[in-house]
N, C-alpha and C positions, 0 to 999 in steps of 0.2 A: 504493499500499499504506499502511496505517496504521502508525504507529510502535508498537512492542511495549514494554509496561511492564517495566522492569528486566530486560532480556535480557542475556546474558553480553557481547554486543557491541553497545552502544548505536548506534554508528555504524561501519559497515564500509565500507572502500574496496576495490574489486577492480580491480587493474590488469591488464587482459586479461579480457574477459568472455565468453570462449569456453567450451569443454568443461570445462576444470579450474577456471577462475575462476567461471564461471557456475554449476557444480555446487556449489561451496563456499557460495556465496550461497544457492542453492535449498536445500541441505541444512540451513543454519542457519534459513532461513525456515520450513521444514517443522516444525521442533521449537520455533518461537517464540523462538529465542535471538539474534535480530538485530533491531535497530530499523530504522534507515535505511541503505540500501545505495547507496553512490556508485560509479559506473562510470567508469573511465578507459581510454582506448584510442586507437589511432591511426586508426581507421576510424569516422567518424561514423555510416555506415549500420549497422554492426555494433552500435554502442551504441544506435541507435534500436531495433533488433530486440531487443536485450537488455531495454530498457525495456518495449517492447510485451509481451514474454513474462513481465514481472514479476520478472525477475531483478535489476534495479536499479531504484531510484527516480528517479535523475537522473544525467546525465553531467556530469562536472567535469574540470578539468585536475589535473595532479600538485600544484601548490602549494595548491590548494583542498582536495585530498584530505589533504594533510599537516596543514593548519590545522584540519580538522573530525573527521577519523577517529580512533577509538579503536584500530582495528586495521587494518592495510594488508597486503593479500594480493597479492603479485607473482606473477601467472600469465602471464608473458612468456617469450619466448625468451631463453636466457642472454645473448645479445649485447645485449639491450635493458635488462638489469638495471643496469648501471653508469650509463647516462644517467639512468634512472629514479631511482636512488638519490641521485645527484648533485642532481637536481631537488628532491627531497624534503628533503634535508639542511638547507638554511638555514631552512625554515619549519616543520620537524618539531616537534610538542609534545613536551615531555619525558616525558609519560606515554603516548604512542602506541607501540604494539607493532608491529613489522613482521616479516613472514615471507614465505617464497616457496615455489614448487612445483617449482623446478628439479630436473632428474634428475641433476645433479652437484652436489657440495657444497663441495668444496675451493676451487674457483675462485670460487664464489659468496660463501663466507665471506671470501676474500680481497678480492673486489670491495667487499663491505659495509664492511670495515674501512678500505679506501682511500677510499671515497665518503662514508662517514658520519663519519669521524674518531672523536672521543671519544664519539660517540653510537652507536657500532657495537653496544653492548650492548643497544640497543633492538631489534636485529635477531636473530631465531632462524632459522637455515637450516632448511628443511624439505623433505620429498619424499613426497608421497602416492603409494603404489604402487598406482595405479589409472589407468585411461585407456581410450582407444579410438582407433581410426583416424578416427573422426568429428571434425569441427571446427566451430567457430562457436557462437553462443549456442543455436542449435536443438538442438545436441547436449547441452545441460546436463541433467543427471540428478540429482535430489535424493537418490538412494540410490547414487550412484557410489562414495561412500566408506564405505558401510555394510559393516561386517565386513572392511574392508581395512586393511592396514598403513600407517601413516604414520610415516616416520623423521624424527626431529628431531636435528639435530647442533649443539647449543648450544656456545657458547664456554666455556672453562674458568671464566671469571668471569662468565658470564651469571647475573643475580640469579634466585634460586629462585623468587620470586614470579612473575616474567614467564614463566618456564618452566612453572610450574604453570598459570598463566592460559591459555596457549596449548594445554596438553595438555587442559584442561577443554573448550576450544573444539572441538578435534578429536574428543574423545569425544562430544561433543553431536552431531556429524555421523555418529556411529556407528562411527568409526574405532578401531583398536587402535594406540596409540603406542609406538614403540621408539626408544630413545636410542642413538646410535652416535657414533663419531668420524668426521669427514668423509673421511679417507683410507680407513678401512675401508668406509664406504658406497660410495665410488667404486669400489674394487676389486671388491666383491660385485656391484654393479649392472653393471660392465663385463662381467662373465661372464654374468649371467642376464637382463639387459635389453638392453644396448647391442650386444653381439656378435650375439645373435639377429637384431636389426633389421638390422644390417650385412649378415649372410648372407642374409636374406630379400630385401632390396633388390638385392643383387649377383645372386642367383639369378633374380630377376624380370627384371633387365636382360639376363641371358643368354638366357632364354626368348624375350623380345620381339625379340631380335636374330637369332633363327634364321629361315632361309629359309621354313620351314614353320610360322611362329609361329601363324598363324591356325588351322591344323590342330591344333597341340599345345593351344592355349587352348581350342579347341571341344571337346576330350576330357577337359579338366581336370576333376577331381571335388572331393570334399571334402577330400582330403588336400592337394591343391594349394591350395585355398582357405584352409585353416587354416594351412598353412606360410607362405603369402605375406601373410596379412591385414595384418600389421604394416607391410609394405612401403608401404601406402597412407597412412601417417602424414605429418604436415607436413614437407616438406623443410627448411624454415627451421629448425624446432625440432630436428630430428635432425642437421642440419649443425653447429649449436652444440653439441649433446651430444657428437658424436664428437670435435670439436676440443677441447672443454673436458676431456674425459676420455681424450685420445688415448692417454697412456702405458698406461693399463689395457686399452683396447680393443686396442691393438697387441700387448701381451703376451698377452691372451687369444687373439688371432687367431694368433699364433705357436704357442701351444700347440695350437690346434685344427688348424693345418696339420701338426703332428707326429702328432697322433692320426689325422688324415685319411690320412696317409701309411701308417699301419699298417692301416687299413681298406682302402685301395686294394691294399696288398700281399696281404691275405687274399683279396681278390676275384680278383686275378690268379693266385693259386696254386689251380687247380681240383683239384690232387691231394689237397688237405686241406679239403674243404668244411666239416668239422666246426669248423674254426678260426673261420670266418665266423659260422657258427651260433652258436657259444659267445659271440661278440662281440655278436650281435644279442639273445641270450638275456639277457646281462648288462645291456644297455641297456633292454630291455623291462622287466626286473624293476625297474630303478632308476626308470623312469618310473611304472610301476604303483604302487610304494611311495610315491613322492612325491605322486602324484594322490590316493591314499587318505588319506595323512597331511594334505594340504592341505584335503581336504573335511571331515575330522574337526575340524580346528582352528578 
């Protein structure tokens, strides 16, 4: 790829060139807002695929990325972030901006402060609310972030110029940026993202352990497919998410268990079928309202 004149990001380094990182590079390529793209990763074969697909221009190591990049995008499992940040810290240019795509923010912010020391203000934690069960460079989509929300959780003393710079980059990808505090982000995502994945994976485990699992799966239709789709996500990524946001997920799980108990009691009481119908109606209306609002926004 030829370098682009005066892009928002002259040199981008993507650490993790799969769905999330590859899509970020592809989105900026699509709108001509990135010059050279450096790829960093643990798997040489994956980096070669990313280069063949035009997602990156060359593969480098972390010190090279720190020395050359204007923006470094960490699209790695949360367990890999601390080692990556520690490797970047000694050679990081003072004008280089760092951000991430992790699904939890409190732990990531703490890791950045510990690993980067006085340079932690060069890091702005972020989370694009977009994704897929697909993995690898082949899953990269230049429109993945178009019309989607990206949450940034800057530190209280993050320089305004750096914050504005990153917002412009995400907006160039077509995203809508929302600022939040890390703890508020983690509570909300524990409810609407992390718990659903936990439940889908647990339910899938229950189905495949049944004696007649083949028969059940052979009869499964679109409802089963939609409910279990997210269970196909990366086990490594989701293990890290669950442990990183464990308190919020456990709290949501306890709330869900209480609600599930009320629904079970309504099902067991066949003398009042209207109780279960009213509960189903309330849930259906809530889902329809959210769906309509989401489509209009």
